N, C-alpha and C positions, 0 to 999 in steps of 0.2 A: 132624609133623602139618601138613597144608596147609589153606589158607583155602578156603571154598566160593566158587563162581563168582559167585553173587549175594550181595552183602553188605548188601542193603537191610534185612533184619531186624536186623542188628547196629547199623546206623546209626539205626534207629528206636528201639531200646532205649537207645542212648547219648544220643540227643537228649532222650528222655523223662527220663533221669537228670539231664541238665543243667537241665531245667525244674524238677525237684524241688529242685535246689540254689539256685535263684534266690530271693532273699529277698523278703518282702512289699513292701519299699520300691522294688524294681526292677520295678515293674509293667509299664512299657513294654517292657523286655527280655523279660519273660515272654510278653507278647503276640506279640513278634517270633518267639520260639522256638516258640510254640504254632502260629502260622500256618505256619511252615516244616515243623513235624512233620505237620500235617494234609496239606499238599501232598506230603510225602514218602510218607505212607501211601497216597495216591491214585495215586502214580506207578506205571504198569504195567510199564515195561521194567526189565530187570536193571540193577543198579548195581555196578560193580566198583571201580575206583580212585577215590579221593576227588574228583579233578577232575570226574568225571561228575556229582557232586552239583550242580554249577553249572547243569546243565540244568533244575533244578527251580526253579519260581518261589518267591521268598522266601528262597532260600539263596544267600548271597554268600560272599566270601572268609573272613569272620570265622567263620561256622558251619562252613564247609568245613575250615578249619585246625583248629578245635576237634575235629571228628570224626576228622580225620587223626591228631591226637595220640592219640586213644583207640584208633584202629586200630593205630598203631605200638606202643603199650603192650600191646595184645592179641597182636600178632605175637611180641613178645619173650616173653610169658608162655607161648605154646604152641610157640615155636620155629619159627615160620613166616616166610617171606620176605614183605616188603612188595610189594604189586602195583605194576606199572609205571605211572608217572604220565603217560607220553606219550599223545597222542591218536592213535589208529590207525584212526579211522572215516572216513578220507578228508579231502580238503581242501575240503569244501563250506563254504558261507558260515556255516552254523549252527555247525559245529565250530570254525571260525576265531573266531567271536565268543566261544565258550566259552573258547578259549585266551587271548584278549585279556583276558577277565574274570579268568581264573585268574592271569595274570601281574600284573594290576592296572595295566597300562599298555598303550599302543598302540605296539608296537615295529615295526609296519609300517603307516604312516599310509595308504598307498595301498590297503590291504586293507579299510579301513572305508568304507562308503558314506556320502557327505555327506548330512546331514539335509535334507529338502525344506522349503523355506520356504513357510509357509502363505500362500495367495493372499489379498491384501487385498480385502475387499468392504465398501464403506461401509454403515453402518446405514441402514435406510429412513428417509427424512425428516430425515436428519442434514445438517450443513453440507456435508460432502464429497459426499454424495449430490446435494444441490441444485446445488452448483457444477458437477459433472460434467454434469448434465442441462441446466443453464443454458448451459454452453459448447457442448454438442451442438446445442441449439436455435438458438443464435446463431452457429454456426460457418459463416458464409457467406463472402463475398469480402472481409471487412473486415480480414483479417490479425490476428485475435484480438479480444479484448474488454477494455475498461477495467474497473476495479473498479466504477465507478458503473453501467456498462451491465450488468455481470455480476450484481451484487446485485439490480438491478431485475428481471432475467429469472429469477433463481434463487429469489427469496424465496417464490414460490408452491409450490415443491417442498420447503420446509423448515418445521419446526414452531417453530424458534427465530429470533430476530431476527439480522440481519447487522450490527447496531450495538450496541456495548456500552452499558450504562447503569449507571454506578457508583452512582447514587443509590439503586438497588434492589439493589446488591451483585452486579450482573451484569457482572463484569469481563471475561468472555470472551464473544465472539459467535460466530455460525456461521461467520464469516469466518476464524476461527482454524484451521479445517480446511484452509485453503489450504496451510499449511506442510506438512501431512502429504502432500497431493497432489503438492507440489513435490519432497519428499524421495523419494517413491515413483515419481517420474518419470512421473506420469499427466498432469501439466500442466507447461508451461514458461512462464517469465516473461521477457519481452523488452522492451528499450527503456526510455525515460523520457520521458513518462509511461509507466508500466508497462502492458503488454498481456499477456493471459493466453491461451494457446493449448493445445488438447488435443494430446497426443502420440498416436501410433498405438495404444499400449496404453490410453491414457486414452479414446480414442474407442471402442475395443472394449468397455471396461468400461461406458462410458455407454450404449452401445447395448444391452448386456446388461441393465442396470438398467431401461432404457425398455421392453424387450421383456418382462422378467419381471413388472414391475408394471403393464403395460398403460398406460403414460403416453402421452397424446395431446398433441402440441404445438399451439399456437394456429394456426400455419401448417404443418399436417402435410403439405400437398401440396408445399410448398417443401422440407421435409426429405426427403421421399421422392424428389423430383427430384434433390437432391444425392446421396442415398444410391445411387440406381440409375443415376446418370449421372456417375460420378466423373471420367471422362475429359474430359467437357465442362467440368466444374467446374475441373479442373486447367488446362485451356486458358484459361478465363476468368480465373483467378488470374494466369496468366502474362501474359495481355494487360493485366491491371490493373497489374501490376508494371512492364511495359515501357512504360507510358504516362507516361514521364518527359519532360516538355516544358519548353522554355524560351521562353516567349512573353510579349510585352508585352500591354497591355490591348487594343489594336486587334486583334491577332492572336486573342486569346481571344474577343472579341465577334464577329469575322468567322466563326470556326469554330463559335461557338455558334449564329449565325444559319443557317449552312450545315447544321448538325445539325437545326435546327428545320425547314428546308425539306425535308430528306431524309425526315423523319418526319412530314411534313404537319402540322406544328405552326405556329401563328400566329407571326408575328414578335413579338419583344419590343416592348412599347410604348415610345415615345420617352420616356426618363426625364426627369423634371423636376429642376431643380436641387435638390440636397440641402438640406433644411430646416436652417438654421443658427441660427435665432432661438431663444433661451432664454426661459423665462418672464420676463414683465416685472418680476416682483418679485425676480429673481435678478440680481445684479450680476456679469457675467462677469469672470474674471481676465484680465489681459493675456497674450496668446499670444506667447510668445517661446521657440520650440522651440530647444533647444540640443543635441539628440541627433543624432549624425552616424554613419550606418551606410553602409559601402561598398556600392555596387550591383554586380550582376554585370557581367562584362565586356561591352563593347559588342557583341562578336561573338555573344554568347548571346541578345541581346534580340530580334533579328529573324531568327533561324535558321528556314528553312523547315521545316514540320512535316508529315510524312505524314498524310493524311486519317484513316487508320485508327488512328493513334497519338496524335492530338491530344486527343481527349476521349472519355470513356465516358459515355453518356447512358443512365441506368437507366430502363427503361419502367415498372418497378414503382413507384418513388417520384418519378419525374420530376426526379431530381437529376443534375446534370453533375458527374462526378468526373474528376480528372486529377492530374498531379504536376508540380511545378515546383521547380527547385533542390533535387531529391531530397526534397521535402516534399509529401505528399498534401494535396489540398484539394477542397472541394465548392463549388458555386455554387447558392444557393437563390433562387428567384424571390420577389418582394415579397409575393405573395399566398399563399406556401406555408408561412409560419411565423406563430406567434403571439408576442406580447410578454408576458412573465411577470415579475412582481416577486418576487425571492427575498429572504426575510427570515431572518436568522440566528436559530436557535432560542434563543439566549441574549439576544436583543434583546427585552426585556419592559418593560412600563410599571411593573409591580410584581410581587411574588411571587404575589399573588392574582389578577392579571390578566395572565397570561403571553402570551396570544394577542390582546392588544388591537389591535395594528396590523393583523394579518391579518384579524381579524373586521370591523373598521371599514372597511377597504379593500374586502373582499369584498362588504359591504353596498352599496358604491358602484359595484359592477360591475368592480372591478379584479381581474384574475386574479393570485393570489399563491400562494406555496409556502413552507413553513417547512422549512429544512434547517440543517445545521451548515456554515457557511462557513469556508474557510481564511483568508480576509482580507475585511475590511469588515463592515458590519452589514447593508447592503442593496445589491443590484445588480439590473440588468435583464438578462434573457437572452432569446434567441429560441429557440423550440422548434418544430422542423419538424412539420407536421401529420401526416405519414405515417410517416416514419422515427423520430420522437420524439427525434431527436438534439438537443442543446442547445449553444448557443454564447454567450459572454459579449459583451454589447454595450459600447459606449464610454461607459457611464454607471455610476458606482460611488459609493457613499455611505457615509460614516462618521458615525454619530449619537452625540452626546455631550450629557449634561446638563452644565450649567455647572460644577457642583462637580466632576464627574468629569473635565471638560476641564482644570480647574485642577490636579487631582491628577496627570493624565497629563503635564502640563508639568513638574511637580516631580520625578516618578520616571522621566522620560525615555521613557515609553511613546509620547508624542506624536511625538517625533523618529523613533523606530523604526518607528511605523506609517506616517508620511509616506514614509519611505524605501522601505518595501515597496509602498505604494500607487503610488509613482512607477514601480516596476519593472513594473507591470501594463501600462504603455504606454497606459492609457485616456486618451482625449482630454478627458473631462469627469469630474473627480474632485471630489466635494462633501464639505465638512464641515458638518454640520447641528448647531447648538448650541441646546439648549433652555434657556431662562432660568428654570428652575423653582426654582433655589436662589440667587437673586440677593442675598438677605439673609444668606447664610452668611458668617461672619467670615473663613474661609479664602479665600473668593472675593474679598471686599472687600480683603483683604490682598494678593492677587495681581492686582488689577485692571490694573495697568500691564503686568505680564508677559503677561496674557491679550491685551490690546490689541496688544502687540508681536508676539505669536505669530500673531494673526489676520492682521496686515498682512504678516508674513513669509510666511505660508502663501499669501496671495493673490498677492503680487507676486513673491516669490522662488521659491516652489514651483509657481506656476501652477495653484493649486487654486481652486475656488469655495467661498465661505463663506456659509451661510444661517443666520440666527438666528430662532428661533420662541419664542413665549411659553410654550407648553405642548404636551402630546401631541396635543390636538385640532387645534391649528394645524399641527402636523407632519403629521397625516393629510391635512389640506386641501392642504398643499404637495405631498405625495407623489401625491395624486390629480391635481393639475394637472401635475406633472412627468411622470407616466406618460402623460397625454394628449399632451403635447408630444413625448415619445419615440415614441409610436405614429405621430404625424403625421410625424415626422422619418424614420421607416423605412417609411412607406407606399409609397414608390416606389423603395426601395433594394434592390438585390440584395446578398446577403451572400456573401462568399467566406470560407468556414470552413476554416482551416488545421489540420492534424493532424500536428504534429511527432512524431518517434519517439525522438529521442536528444538531449534537452536536458541539458547538463552542469551548468548552474547557473541561478539565477533571471534573471540578465542575458540568457541565451539566449532566454528567453521573450519579453522585450521586443525583442531584436535580430531574431528571426525575424519578429515582427509588423511591425516597422519596414521590414524588407527587402521584405515583400510589399506594404506600403503604397506604398513608393517605386516598385514595379514595376506595381501594378495600380490604385491610387487616383489615376489621372491625370485622371479626370473624376468627376462626381458620380453615376455609375451604380452603383458598387460600393463596399462598405466591407468591409475585412478584419477578421477577428476570430478568436480562439482558441476551441476547444471548451471547454465548461464543465468536463468532467472533467479536462482538462489544467490549467486554472486551479486546480481544487481540489487536485490533487496537487503542483503545482510551487510555488504561492504560499503554502504553509503557513509558519508562523513558523520552523520548523527544517528545512524542505525545501530540498535542494540548496544549502545555504549553503556559501560558501567558507570556507577556514581563517581568512582575514582577518576575515570577518564573525563567525565563532564567537569569535575572540579579542576583538573589540570587544564582543560581547555578554557575554562573561564579565566584562570590565571594568565594563560598565554595570550589571551586576547588583548592584554595590556602591552603596549609597545615597549620592547626592551626585556620582556620576561621570556627567556629561553626555556627549553625543556628541562635543562639542568637546574635552572633557578626555580622553576615551578615544582620540581621534585623536592628540592631543598625546603621550599616553603611548606609543601605538604608533609614533609618529615617533622617539621616543628608544629604545624597545625593540621592534623590528619584529616579533618573535615571542614567544610565551609562554615558550619555552625560554630566550631571552636574558634575559627578565625574571627567571625563576627563578635563572639562573646569576648575575645581578647581585646578587640577595639573598644567595646563598651566599658571594659574595666579601666581603660586609660583615664587618668584624672584630668588631663588638659588636652587641648587640640594639638599642641606641639609634641606631647608624648605620643599621641596617636599617629601623627605623621612620621615619626621616627621609629615606631614600634618594630616594623619589619627590618629596618636597617640595623637596629641595635640587636635584634634577635639573631641576625645572620652575620654578625661581625666576625665570628670565628670560623666561618666557612672558607674553603679554598677560593682562590682568586676569581675564577669564572662563575662562582656561585654566590659571591657577595652581592648585596643589594645596596646601591648608593642612596644618598639622601633624596635625589630627584625621583628615582623610581619608587622609593618607599612612600613618598608623598602621592605619587600617581596611584599606587595601590590603595592608599587610604581614601583618596577621592572616589575610587571605584567601590570599595567594600565598606568603608567606615564612615564617610561623611554623611551618608544617608541617615545614619542613626543620630546625627547632631551631637557627636561626641565633643 
């Protein structure tokens, strides 16, 4: 007896039998069998060998093998031969997929088509959406945007903040989406301070989002000009990048005046000597500069410069742009910028009066802004009236209450802060101390240490120190100081430098000093860094060297001053050598006293006592079970 050509009816009967055998506890298996049976009944074509069952949705190898066993038993019962399991319907893609499923493995990897990756499209009003549009809007001749510039331009396209706020349990901000854009190569990150640039795919995606949602930029005409005139844009960028000059101050001013004549612009007014007087109530520290930075070679100082490569004069914002020593810079006219006092958002009078200083100064006509500063409590910046770019001026202030000043001396924060403030290269660094806690016992106990620290700060560190009685007197001083600064910069042109590849915080000061040596030969120009560069580079842990990290790790132990940390580093130059020294100790007692015994011949303030030596062992040595 032979089998019929279409075995569908037999398969339906056997699968229905299997469903009846499923117990009540196997509810999920019953559902799988039932769905497979329904699809089998609705299948129109003939079904011969068991492998053809895999064409039906819901039937896999398990059900196929089960029905194949029933077919084999049926063939033995009636004395018929089993049907051929091979696929004979051609080598088309559908039959090939059936074969792969039947075998349960891919024995021909090239035959399976790769899965298409779903195209990434940012959600509307999300962080990634805003960043792409912000970059597209600001994608001019500036070679990318800094984080500060980008967040300012992108926040109007986003429903979330670009700044985290842990106090409200908002630990992630819209800026977190930048990692996704970098991973998907829609944005690239270059240099230090970091600059963000759209890739070709990123620009295409941003233009798609703009077109789909009907987004209109503030300067839509400028965007359309760039979009429809990319050839000219590329030429402008090439011209900007080729404007790398090596000119001294006289060459710069000569070409600046030539540019003014060519553009029918009035000559620069004859600059007055730079105001150098400080407020009468501030005692200036003695100026003894000890920084020595090598200048460029003499041959590079007076090299003739082609007229078309000397300077770029932007007609839009009236800013002169050029490059020197491979660093871009801009020149701002005295009347083209405003002076703004930036106050750190953590700088408060009390928890209930967090914006005391900003409110009081605003009432007195002082323009202020509250932000999170990487360094210092207050500083003065210049903000260009047209481009809105910002640069850090040569005035920076650290405010302390007397009790906090005493505590910072005890826990080494004072030394660490002074070290970072010095790296800014600012010419006028102020410590303002409010005597609001003069009767505090801890302050009275440290009176001598406070006096010593103040004198060292003024004489050795070259800082200014101002003492006020309370917050109201501090406001008075800030008002007067701001007036002096505005007067000081009323006739000064600012040369704003924009370095792209700083390796460490020392490079920040070195680049500033290099420009000062080259351009500040008269009182016409003052060199300064961009504010976003200051924010990124001068953070507490930004661009720190391995040596600085090692010292910082030592000073995290209570009682380890900068002098003690430097002495330990002199004996154990690296953290690895310190850890190996602990491992070589034969007993725990030897390990606990290792630092104390090593430093026993040091001067008094650099010696390490038994208790502090044991503390250091617990931090660096105990983990190794010495």
